[in-house]
C-alpha positions as CSV (number, residue, x, y, z in Angstrom):
1,M,25.1,23.0,0.6
2,K,24.2,26.4,-0.7
3,V,24.3,29.0,2.1
4,C,23.5,32.7,1.7
5,I,24.6,35.3,4.3
6,Y,22.1,38.2,4.5
7,G,24.0,40.8,6.5
8,A,27.8,40.3,6.2
9,G,28.7,42.2,9.4
10,A,30.7,40.9,12.3
11,I,28.7,37.7,13.0
12,G,27.4,37.0,9.5
13,G,30.9,37.4,8.0
14,W,32.5,35.2,10.6
15,M,29.9,32.4,10.0
16,G,30.2,32.8,6.2
17,V,34.0,32.3,6.2
18,K,33.9,29.3,8.5
19,L,31.1,27.6,6.5
20,A,32.9,28.2,3.2
21,Q,36.0,26.6,4.7
22,A,33.8,23.6,5.6
23,G,32.8,23.1,2.0
24,C,29.6,25.1,1.7
25,D,28.8,27.1,-1.5
26,V,28.5,30.6,0.2
27,S,26.9,33.7,-1.3
28,V,26.4,37.1,0.3
29,V,23.8,39.8,-0.1
30,A,25.7,43.1,0.2
31,R,25.9,46.6,-1.2
32,G,28.2,49.5,-1.4
33,A,31.8,49.2,-0.2
34,T,31.2,45.8,1.2
35,L,30.0,44.4,-2.1
36,D,33.0,45.9,-3.9
37,A,35.4,44.4,-1.4
38,L,33.8,41.0,-1.6
39,R,34.0,40.9,-5.3
40,E,37.6,41.9,-5.3
41,Y,39.1,40.2,-2.3
42,G,36.5,37.7,-1.1
43,L,35.1,37.5,2.4
44,R,38.0,37.8,4.9
45,L,38.4,36.7,8.5
46,V,41.2,37.6,10.9
47,E,41.6,34.9,13.5
48,N,44.5,34.0,15.8
49,G,46.7,36.5,13.9
50,D,46.1,35.0,10.5
51,T,43.8,36.3,7.7
52,H,41.7,33.8,5.8
53,A,40.0,34.8,2.6
54,V,37.2,32.7,0.8
55,K,35.6,33.3,-2.5
56,V,31.9,34.0,-2.3
57,H,29.1,34.9,-4.8
58,A,28.1,38.5,-3.9
59,S,25.3,40.7,-5.2
60,E,22.9,43.4,-3.9
61,R,20.1,41.6,-5.7
62,P,18.9,38.3,-4.0
63,E,17.4,37.2,-7.3
64,A,20.9,37.1,-8.8
65,L,21.9,34.4,-6.2
66,G,18.9,32.1,-6.5
67,A,17.3,29.7,-4.1
68,Q,19.4,28.5,-1.2
69,D,19.5,25.6,1.2
70,L,20.2,27.9,4.1
71,V,19.9,31.6,4.5
72,I,21.6,33.1,7.6
73,V,20.0,36.5,8.5
74,A,22.5,38.4,10.6
75,V,21.3,42.0,10.4
76,K,20.4,44.4,13.2
77,A,16.7,44.3,14.1
78,P,15.9,47.7,12.4
79,G,17.0,46.2,9.1
80,M,14.6,43.2,9.3
81,A,11.7,44.8,7.4
82,D,13.9,45.5,4.4
83,V,15.2,41.9,4.5
84,A,11.6,40.6,4.5
85,R,10.8,42.7,1.4
86,H,13.7,41.2,-0.6
87,I,14.5,37.7,0.7
88,G,11.9,35.9,-1.4
89,P,14.1,34.9,-4.4
90,L,16.5,33.1,-1.9
91,L,13.7,30.9,-0.6
92,G,13.0,27.5,-2.2
93,T,10.6,24.9,-1.0
94,N,12.8,23.5,1.7
95,T,15.1,26.5,2.4
96,M,15.9,27.1,6.1
97,V,16.2,30.6,7.5
98,L,18.5,30.9,10.5
99,T,18.3,34.2,12.4
100,A,21.5,35.2,14.2
101,M,20.3,38.3,15.9
102,N,20.0,40.0,19.3
103,G,16.7,40.6,21.1
104,V,13.2,39.3,20.7
105,P,12.6,38.1,17.1
106,W,9.2,38.2,15.3
107,W,8.8,34.5,15.7
108,F,9.3,34.4,19.5
109,C,5.8,33.7,20.6
110,D,5.3,31.0,18.0
111,G,7.4,28.7,20.2
112,L,5.5,29.5,23.5
113,Q,2.8,27.4,25.0
114,G,-0.6,28.1,26.3
115,E,-2.5,31.4,25.8
116,F,0.6,33.4,24.5
117,A,1.4,30.9,21.7
118,G,1.4,32.6,18.3
119,A,0.9,36.2,19.7
120,R,2.2,38.9,17.3
121,L,4.5,41.6,18.7
122,A,4.0,44.9,17.0
123,S,7.3,46.2,18.5
124,V,9.3,43.9,16.2
125,D,6.8,43.3,13.3
126,R,4.5,46.2,13.2
127,D,2.3,45.1,10.3
128,G,3.0,41.4,10.2
129,S,5.0,41.6,7.0
130,I,8.1,39.9,8.4
131,A,6.1,36.9,9.6
132,A,4.4,36.8,6.2
133,A,7.7,36.8,4.3
134,I,9.5,34.4,6.7
135,P,7.1,32.1,8.4
136,A,8.2,30.6,11.7
137,A,7.7,27.1,10.2
138,R,10.8,27.6,8.0
139,T,12.8,29.5,10.6
140,L,15.4,28.5,13.1
141,G,16.8,30.7,15.8
142,C,20.5,31.1,16.6
143,V,21.8,32.6,19.9
144,V,25.4,33.7,19.4
145,H,28.0,33.7,22.2
146,A,31.0,35.1,20.4
147,S,32.8,38.4,20.0
148,C,33.6,39.7,16.5
149,R,34.0,43.0,14.9
150,V,34.2,44.5,11.4
151,D,37.6,45.9,10.7
152,A,36.9,47.1,7.2
153,P,34.3,46.3,4.5
154,G,34.3,42.5,4.0
155,V,36.9,42.0,6.8
156,V,35.8,40.5,10.1
157,A,38.0,39.9,13.2
158,H,37.1,37.1,15.6
159,H,38.1,37.7,19.2
160,Q,36.6,35.1,21.5
161,G,33.8,32.6,21.9
162,R,32.5,30.1,19.3
163,G,29.1,29.3,20.8
164,L,26.0,28.9,18.7
165,I,22.7,27.6,20.1
166,V,20.3,26.5,17.4
167,G,16.6,25.6,17.7
168,E,13.3,25.6,15.8
169,A,11.4,28.9,15.9
170,M,8.3,26.7,16.6
171,G,10.0,25.6,19.9
172,H,10.5,21.9,19.3
173,A,13.3,19.5,18.4
174,S,13.8,18.4,14.8
175,E,16.1,16.5,12.5
176,R,17.0,19.6,10.5
177,V,18.3,21.2,13.7
178,T,20.4,18.1,14.4
179,S,21.8,18.2,10.9
180,L,22.6,21.9,11.0
181,V,24.3,21.6,14.3
182,E,26.5,18.8,12.8
183,L,27.4,21.1,9.9
184,L,28.2,24.0,12.2
185,R,30.4,21.8,14.4
186,K,32.2,20.6,11.3
187,A,32.8,24.3,10.5
188,G,34.5,24.9,13.8
189,F,31.7,26.3,15.9
190,D,30.7,25.2,19.4
191,A,27.2,24.4,18.3
192,T,24.4,22.9,20.4
193,A,20.8,22.1,19.8
194,S,18.1,23.7,21.9
195,G,14.8,22.0,22.7
196,Q,13.2,25.5,23.0
197,I,15.3,28.3,21.5
198,Q,13.0,30.9,23.2
199,R,14.6,30.0,26.5
200,D,18.1,30.8,25.2
201,V,16.9,34.0,23.5
202,W,15.2,35.2,26.7
203,Y,18.2,34.4,29.0
204,K,20.7,36.3,26.7
205,L,18.2,39.2,26.5
206,W,17.9,39.3,30.3
207,G,21.4,41.0,30.4
208,N,21.5,42.7,27.0
209,M,18.2,44.6,27.5
210,T,19.8,46.7,30.3
211,M,23.5,47.0,29.6
212,N,23.0,48.0,26.0
213,P,20.6,51.0,26.3
214,V,22.1,52.3,29.6
215,S,25.6,52.3,28.0
216,A,24.1,54.0,24.9
217,I,22.6,56.8,27.0
218,T,25.6,57.3,29.3
219,G,28.5,56.4,27.2
220,A,29.8,54.2,30.1
221,T,31.3,50.8,29.8
222,T,29.5,47.9,31.7
223,D,31.9,47.9,34.6
224,K,31.2,51.5,35.3
225,I,27.4,51.0,35.0
226,L,27.5,48.2,37.6
227,G,30.0,50.1,39.7
228,D,27.5,52.9,40.3
229,P,25.1,51.8,43.1
230,L,22.1,53.8,41.8
231,A,22.6,52.6,38.2
232,R,23.1,49.1,39.3
233,D,19.9,49.2,41.4
234,F,18.0,50.6,38.4
235,V,19.3,47.8,36.1
236,T,18.4,45.2,38.8
237,R,14.8,46.5,38.9
238,V,14.4,46.3,35.1
239,M,15.7,42.7,35.2
240,L,13.3,41.7,38.0
241,E,10.4,42.9,35.8
242,A,11.7,40.9,32.9
243,K,12.1,37.9,35.1
244,E,8.5,38.0,36.1
245,I,7.4,38.4,32.5
246,G,9.3,35.3,31.5
247,A,7.8,33.3,34.4
248,R,4.3,34.3,33.2
249,F,4.8,33.0,29.7
250,G,6.6,29.8,30.8
251,I,10.3,30.6,30.7
252,P,11.4,31.2,34.3
253,I,15.0,32.3,35.1
254,D,16.5,30.6,38.1
255,Q,19.0,33.3,38.8
256,A,18.9,36.6,40.6
257,P,20.1,39.8,38.9
258,E,23.2,39.8,41.1
259,D,24.2,36.5,39.6
260,R,24.1,38.0,36.1
261,H,25.9,41.1,37.3
262,A,28.8,39.0,38.5
263,V,29.1,37.3,35.0
264,T,29.0,40.7,33.3
265,L,31.7,42.2,35.6
266,K,34.0,39.3,34.7
267,L,34.0,40.6,31.1
268,G,35.7,43.8,32.2
269,A,35.2,47.3,30.7
270,M,32.9,46.2,27.9
271,R,31.6,48.6,25.3
272,T,28.2,47.3,24.2
273,S,27.1,46.9,20.6
274,M,24.5,49.6,21.1
275,L,27.0,52.1,22.4
276,Q,29.2,51.4,19.4
277,D,26.2,51.9,17.1
278,V,25.4,55.3,18.7
279,E,29.0,56.4,18.3
280,A,29.0,55.3,14.7
281,G,25.7,57.0,14.0
282,K,23.9,53.7,13.2
283,A,20.2,52.9,14.0
284,V,19.8,51.3,17.4
285,E,17.8,48.1,17.9
286,L,15.8,49.3,20.9
287,D,12.5,47.7,19.9
288,A,13.9,44.2,19.9
289,L,15.8,44.6,23.1
290,V,13.5,46.8,25.3
291,G,10.3,47.7,23.5
292,A,9.4,44.0,23.0
293,V,9.9,43.4,26.7
294,C,7.5,46.2,27.6
295,E,5.0,44.8,25.1
296,L,5.3,41.3,26.6
297,G,4.8,42.9,30.0
298,A,1.5,44.3,28.8
299,L,0.6,41.0,27.2
300,T,1.3,39.0,30.4
301,G,-0.2,41.6,32.9
302,V,3.2,42.5,34.5
303,E,3.7,46.2,35.4
304,T,7.0,47.5,33.9
305,P,7.6,51.0,35.2
306,Y,11.4,50.6,35.1
307,A,11.6,48.9,31.7
308,N,9.2,51.6,30.4
309,A,11.4,54.4,31.8
310,L,14.5,52.8,30.2
311,F,12.8,52.4,26.9
312,G,11.5,56.0,26.9
313,L,14.8,57.5,27.8
314,A,16.8,55.4,25.4
315,R,14.3,56.1,22.6
316,L,14.4,59.9,23.3
317,H,18.2,59.8,23.3
318,A,18.3,58.0,20.0
319,R,15.7,60.1,18.3
320,A,17.6,63.3,19.2
321,R,20.5,61.8,17.2
322,G,18.4,60.6,14.3
323,L,19.0,56.9,15.2
324,Y,15.4,55.9,15.9
325,P,12.2,56.7,14.0
326,Q,10.4,59.9,15.0
327,V,6.7,59.6,16.1
């Protein structure tokens, strides 16, 4: 099976190595120092104290890699428009695109039912160009429950978790999901098939949409955020708004925010990915994590004063550091 990794960061690199070890013909779209490292040393994974290296085809030009059976897109949401502009040469007639990303994706509403089915979210696909380049019909979503980090260009360290939940962007079961889950299990992932991947995306987002931006603004780890009564109350109120939005478009959450807080606290002093991006001077994915929730609130008729405040403050904080587009 020909598999291309578009975004060989922490999650993309981890998946690429494991799939190569399972016998897939893996290629990577990369540039700069990462491209140089891949060409010289291969794609490397540090796991359980050992370093595993696999040979991959690497190029900054997708046309040099040709049509694939599977393209795994593992970039941060701000990079998605650029991927859409260049992914074309990787897509054959039956190529599957698997998105391993955080937040609300451009295809989210394609798998909903009723009046919200097929709605377009300007917060994550402003002009519809992503949906045009990568239609939902060829796309599968992947919710990742794992912790990895990039130690150096082309070198990924896996820490914990192997969970991958896979489902059709159109929100239904399919044979290709079943086949892909089998491949991922063969590669060593704890892969499961979802009957409606939007449910899994929304549940993960329910915690990420608060911890990430609050930590980015404050510099605090998650235990300190939830340890402050006022910050905890603010986070709870944002989550209650999001819970009502989900109920309106058919994805209710049967937990209270306090249930999710308890899960987060078990993870200890966690430094979120958005906090790490701010510290590294990288663009933040606020639109997919918070802006889309505010837009879905407007779409479903749910008032979102707390989510709006969080989005506005986090956006202003990021703009002041050049990490989010100016108006």
